[in-house]
C-alpha positions in Angstrom: -71.3 1.4 29.4 -72.2 1.5 33.0 -75.7 -0.1 33.2 -75.4 -0.8 37.0 -74.6 2.8 37.8 -71.4 1.9 39.7 -68.9 4.4 40.7 -65.4 4.9 39.1 -62.3 5.5 41.2 -63.2 9.2 41.5 -66.6 8.4 42.9 -68.5 9.3 39.7 -71.0 7.2 38.0 -70.6 8.7 34.6 -67.1 10.1 34.8 -66.0 12.1 31.7 -62.9 10.8 29.7 -62.5 13.9 27.6 -64.0 17.2 28.8 -63.8 18.8 25.4 -66.6 16.7 24.3 -69.1 17.6 27.0 -72.1 19.3 25.6 -71.3 18.5 21.9 -74.4 17.2 20.0 -74.0 13.5 18.9 -74.4 14.0 15.3 -73.1 12.4 12.1 -70.9 15.4 11.3 -68.7 14.6 14.3 -67.6 11.5 12.5 -66.9 12.6 9.0 -63.5 12.6 7.4 -63.3 16.4 7.8 -63.7 16.0 11.5 -61.1 13.2 11.6 -58.5 15.2 9.8 -59.1 18.2 12.2 -58.9 16.1 15.3 -56.0 14.0 14.3 -53.7 16.3 12.3 -54.6 19.8 13.3 -55.5 19.4 17.0 -52.9 16.8 18.1 -49.3 15.9 17.8 -49.9 12.8 15.6 -47.7 12.7 12.5 -49.1 9.5 11.0 -52.5 8.0 11.7 -53.8 4.5 10.8 -57.3 4.7 9.6 -59.2 1.6 10.7 -62.5 -0.1 9.8 -64.8 -2.9 11.0 -65.9 -6.1 9.3 -69.7 -6.4 9.3 -71.1 -9.1 11.6 -74.8 -8.7 10.7 -76.8 -7.0 7.8 -80.3 -6.0 7.0 -81.2 -6.3 3.4 -84.6 -5.6 1.7 -86.3 -5.2 5.2 -85.4 -8.9 6.0 -84.5 -9.8 9.7 -80.9 -9.1 10.6 -78.7 -11.9 9.7 -75.0 -12.8 9.1 -73.8 -11.8 5.6 -73.2 -14.6 3.2 -70.0 -13.1 1.6 -67.9 -10.0 1.7 -69.8 -8.2 -1.1 -73.0 -8.6 0.9 -71.2 -7.5 4.0 -70.7 -4.0 2.5 -74.0 -2.8 3.6 -73.1 -3.4 7.3 -69.6 -1.8 7.3 -69.2 1.6 9.0 -66.3 2.2 6.6 -65.7 0.1 3.4 -62.1 -0.9 2.4 -62.5 1.3 -0.7 -63.5 4.3 1.4 -60.6 3.7 3.9 -58.1 3.6 1.0 -59.7 6.8 -0.7 -59.3 8.7 2.6 -55.8 7.7 3.0 -54.8 8.6 -0.6 -56.5 12.0 -0.3 -54.7 12.9 3.0 -51.3 11.8 1.6 -51.8 13.5 -1.8 -52.9 16.8 -0.1 -50.2 16.8 2.4 -47.4 15.7 -0.1 -46.2 13.1 2.4 -47.1 9.8 4.1 -49.5 11.1 6.8 -52.2 8.2 6.8 -52.1 4.4 6.5 -55.2 2.3 5.7 -56.4 -1.0 7.0 -57.8 -3.7 4.7 -60.8 -5.6 5.9 -59.7 -9.1 7.2 -62.5 -11.4 6.0 -61.0 -14.9 6.5 -61.7 -18.4 5.1 -61.4 -20.1 1.7 -64.5 -18.4 0.5 -62.9 -14.9 1.1 -59.5 -15.4 -0.5 -60.6 -13.7 -3.6 -61.8 -10.6 -1.8 -58.3 -10.4 0.1 -56.7 -10.5 -3.3 -59.1 -7.9 -4.7 -58.4 -5.5 -1.9 -54.7 -6.0 -2.3 -54.9 -5.2 -6.1 -57.4 -2.3 -5.9 -56.8 -0.7 -2.4 -53.2 -1.6 -1.5 -53.9 -1.9 2.2 -51.1 -1.0 4.6 -52.2 -3.8 7.0 -55.2 -5.8 7.9 -58.0 -5.4 10.5 -60.3 -8.2 11.7 -62.7 -9.2 14.4 -63.0 -12.7 15.7 -66.4 -11.9 17.1 -67.7 -10.7 13.7 -69.4 -13.2 11.3 -66.5 -12.6 8.9 -65.4 -16.1 8.1 -66.5 -17.7 4.9 -65.5 -21.4 5.4 -66.7 -22.7 1.9 -67.7 -21.6 -1.5 -71.4 -22.2 -1.0 -73.2 -18.9 -1.9 -76.1 -19.6 0.4 -74.0 -20.4 3.6 -73.7 -17.5 6.2 -70.3 -16.3 7.4 -69.5 -17.1 11.1 -67.0 -16.1 13.8 -63.5 -17.4 13.7 -60.3 -17.9 15.7 -56.6 -17.3 14.8 -55.5 -20.9 15.2 -58.2 -22.6 13.0 -56.0 -24.3 10.3 -59.1 -24.7 8.0 -60.4 -21.2 8.3 -57.8 -18.5 9.3 -54.7 -20.3 7.9 -55.6 -20.1 4.3 -56.1 -16.3 4.6 -52.7 -16.0 6.5 -51.1 -18.1 3.8 -52.2 -15.8 1.1 -51.1 -12.6 2.9 -47.7 -14.4 3.8 -47.4 -15.3 0.0 -48.1 -11.9 -1.2 -45.9 -10.0 1.3 -42.4 -10.5 -0.3 -43.6 -8.8 -3.5 -45.2 -5.9 -1.6 -42.8 -5.4 1.3 -40.9 -2.5 -0.4 -44.1 -0.4 -0.9 -46.2 -1.8 2.0 -43.8 -2.8 4.8 -46.7 -3.5 7.2 -48.8 -5.6 4.9 -48.0 -8.6 7.1 -49.5 -6.9 10.2 -52.7 -8.8 11.3 -54.5 -6.4 13.6 -57.4 -8.1 15.4 -60.0 -6.7 18.0 -60.1 -8.7 21.1 -61.8 -8.0 24.4 -64.3 -5.3 25.3 -67.1 -7.9 25.7 -69.2 -9.3 28.5 -70.4 -12.1 26.3 -70.2 -15.8 27.5 -69.1 -18.5 27.3 -65.3 -17.4 27.2 -63.9 -18.5 24.0 -61.5 -17.0 21.3 -64.3 -16.4 18.9 -65.5 -13.6 21.2 -62.0 -12.4 21.9 -60.3 -14.7 24.5 -56.5 -14.9 23.8 -56.2 -18.7 23.8 -55.9 -18.9 20.0 -52.8 -16.6 19.6 -49.8 -18.7 20.7 -50.2 -21.4 18.1 -50.9 -18.8 15.2 -48.0 -16.7 16.3 -45.8 -19.9 16.3 -47.0 -21.2 13.0 -46.8 -17.8 11.2 -43.4 -16.2 12.3 -43.3 -13.9 9.4 -46.7 -12.3 10.3 -47.1 -9.8 13.2 -50.1 -10.3 15.4 -51.2 -7.0 16.9 -54.0 -7.4 19.5 -56.2 -4.4 19.6 -57.4 -3.3 23.1 -54.7 -5.4 24.6 -57.5 -8.1 25.1 -59.0 -6.5 28.2 -62.4 -8.1 28.7 -64.7 -5.4 30.4 -66.6 -3.5 27.9 -65.4 0.2 28.1 -66.3 0.7 31.9 -63.4 -0.7 33.9 -65.1 -1.3 37.2 -64.8 -5.0 37.0 -61.1 -4.7 36.0 -60.6 -2.8 39.2 -62.3 -5.4 41.3 -59.8 -7.8 39.8 -57.0 -5.8 41.0 -58.6 -5.5 44.6 -59.6 -9.2 44.8 -56.1 -10.3 45.7 -56.2 -13.0 43.0 -52.8 -13.3 41.4 -51.4 -14.8 38.3 -47.7 -15.2 38.2 -47.3 -12.7 41.0 -49.6 -9.8 39.6 -53.3 -9.1 39.8 -55.2 -11.2 37.4 -57.0 -8.6 35.2 -59.4 -10.4 32.7 -58.2 -11.1 30.0 -55.2 -8.9 29.7 -52.9 -10.5 32.3 -53.5 -14.0 30.7 -53.0 -12.6 27.1 -49.5 -11.0 28.2 -48.5 -14.3 29.7 -49.7 -16.4 26.8 -47.9 -14.4 24.1 -44.8 -13.5 26.1 -42.5 -16.0 24.3 -43.7 -14.9 20.8 -41.8 -11.8 19.6 -44.2 -11.3 16.7 -47.1 -10.4 19.0 -48.0 -6.8 20.1 -50.5 -5.2 22.5 -52.4 -2.2 21.3 -53.9 0.3 23.7 -57.0 1.8 21.8 -59.9 2.3 24.1 -58.2 0.4 26.9 -56.0 3.5 27.7 -58.9 5.9 27.1 -61.3 4.0 29.4 -58.9 3.6 32.4 -56.5 6.5 32.6 -59.0 9.2 33.7 -61.6 7.1 35.5 -59.6 4.0 36.6 -56.0 5.1 36.9 -55.1 2.1 39.2 -56.2 -0.2 36.5 -54.1 1.8 33.9 -51.1 1.4 36.2 -51.3 -2.3 36.4 -52.1 -2.7 32.8 -49.0 -0.8 31.7 -47.0 -2.5 34.4 -48.0 -6.0 33.2 -47.6 -5.3 29.6 -44.0 -3.8 30.3 -43.1 -6.7 32.7 -44.2 -9.7 30.4 -44.0 -8.3 26.8 -41.5 -5.3 27.2 -41.6 -1.8 25.8 -40.9 -2.8 22.3 -44.1 -4.8 21.9 -46.7 -2.2 23.0 -48.3 0.2 20.5 -50.4 3.3 21.3 -53.9 3.6 19.9 -56.5 6.2 20.6 -59.7 5.0 18.8 -60.3 8.5 17.7 -62.6 10.1 16.7 -64.9 8.3 19.0 -63.3 10.1 21.9 -62.4 13.3 20.1 -58.9 14.4 19.3 -56.3 12.0 20.6 -54.3 14.7 22.1 -55.7 14.2 25.7 -54.7 10.5 25.6 -51.2 11.5 24.3 -50.8 14.0 27.1 -52.0 11.4 29.7 -49.3 9.0 28.4 -46.5 11.7 28.7 -47.5 12.5 32.2 -48.3 9.1 33.5 -46.1 7.2 36.0 -46.7 3.9 37.6 -46.8 4.6 41.3 -43.6 3.5 43.1 -45.3 1.3 45.7 -47.1 -0.6 43.1 -44.0 -1.0 40.9 -42.0 -2.4 43.9 -44.7 -4.7 45.1 -45.3 -6.4 41.8 -41.9 -5.9 40.0 -43.2 -3.6 37.3 -40.6 -1.8 35.2 -40.5 2.0 35.3 -42.4 3.6 32.5 -39.4 5.7 31.2 -39.5 8.6 28.7 -37.7 6.2 26.3 -40.4 3.6 26.7 -43.2 6.1 26.2 -41.5 7.3 22.9 -41.5 3.7 21.7 -45.2 3.1 22.7 -46.3 6.4 21.3 -45.0 5.9 17.8 -41.5 4.3 17.4 -42.8 0.8 17.8 -45.5 1.4 15.1 -43.0 3.1 12.9 -41.0 0.0 12.8 -43.9 -2.2 12.2 -44.8 -0.1 9.2 -41.5 0.5 7.9 -41.6 4.3 8.6 -38.4 6.3 9.0 -39.1 8.2 12.2 -36.7 10.9 11.3 -38.3 11.9 8.1 -39.9 15.3 7.7 -43.6 15.4 7.4 -45.4 18.1 5.4 -48.5 19.5 7.3 -52.0 18.7 6.1 -53.2 22.1 4.7 -55.8 24.0 6.7 -58.0 24.3 3.7 -58.1 20.6 3.1 -61.8 20.6 2.9 -61.9 22.7 -0.1 -59.4 20.6 -1.8 -61.6 17.5 -1.6 -62.3 16.2 -5.2 -65.7 15.1 -6.4 -64.3 11.6 -6.8 -63.4 11.4 -3.1 -66.9 12.8 -2.2 -68.5 10.2 -4.3 -66.7 7.4 -2.7 -67.1 8.6 0.8 -70.8 9.4 0.4 -71.9 6.5 -1.7 -73.9 3.8 0.3 -71.9 0.8 1.2 -73.9 -1.5 -1.0 -72.4 -0.9 -4.5 -71.7 -2.6 -7.7 -75.3 -3.7 -8.5 -76.8 -2.9 -12.0 -78.8 0.0 -10.9 -75.7 1.7 -9.4 -74.0 1.3 -12.8 -76.9 2.7 -14.6 -76.9 5.7 -12.3 -73.2 6.4 -12.9 -73.9 6.3 -16.6 -76.9 8.6 -16.2 -74.8 11.1 -14.2 -72.1 10.9 -16.8 -74.4 12.0 -19.4 -75.0 15.3 -17.7 -78.8 15.0 -17.8 -80.5 17.6 -15.6 -82.5 16.1 -12.7 -86.3 16.4 -13.0 -87.8 17.6 -9.7 -91.5 17.3 -10.8 -93.7 16.0 -8.0 -96.3 13.4 -9.1 -99.4 12.2 -7.3 -101.6 14.0 -4.8 -100.1 17.2 -3.6 -101.4 19.2 -0.5 -102.0 22.9 -1.5 
């Protein structure tokens, strides 16, 4: 994240965001569902969490060179968390707690060739909203089984619009059960790739899409900030003196906020952007919050923590409660005050409105013995390799169902 070994605002080269993670081994157990539940529901103030996932961009099948997937089914092998696994985790948490404590994203694979998969997810997984990546090879533009998927942009009428049309068509029937089904959440920013274009996360494609699809909500993850995790370049943007409409031009968040300002169905999400700036680059955090408040308003900013990558979200929540934009910065650039009311909206009330959640409802706690309550079916779904559905997988399921004892006999040469 800091290949040039540059110093953050505290003078540190590798400044720590969350001290609670210092010294912990980087092992798979830190990212299992059991750890997620502990971090989010037991070790933080979070009432409802939204479990996200990532559309695969490249895959490696049968020891072939890495390449873009040809379809959504093939992409399963490259996903960190499949759509089915995301939904299964949500269902377990909600059933165990006895109230709605988790929401789940569906995977936004766009294009005419992926419409069937969007419908399949809707029928089988009942996603609460959708998560996509322009930068992923996740757009199937035709029905040719041999053509690779590619990157995409929001305003492509031949690629993204057929998917938006299907979601928009399905929404009225699902609105009562899934009020946030029309939320289109897309990762933008956190990249040093060139050239600058919407396919790698630049916000130029958002105004037309937001205008053309007024019944959809476009939630831009990471608030479109360009620097990849280490905000040194964003701080240089602030210090440079270059202004855009009277405020420091922070790539690409300032431009994003101005582009989507007139479109009330656009929202800025703070995942990683807040985490990567509040401790090590607080001046950047002040300008980011000031600009989003000034151009978009406190009703169109939603909190995100990107946990469990950075441990329990509580340290980020605490930082939001304590944070104030310095008075001299506010006066110089006309930033609104970050009031307690605004913080409450950002930390949860705005998302509650987007997902149709009654903020006054009573939430039942996730039980402390949740791990013991995990069913064999949940374990099977969460542990099964992503590439499923082939004939051998079906044969194995039948074999296991027969209750045949496994033969552990070793064949061939054995060292004695």
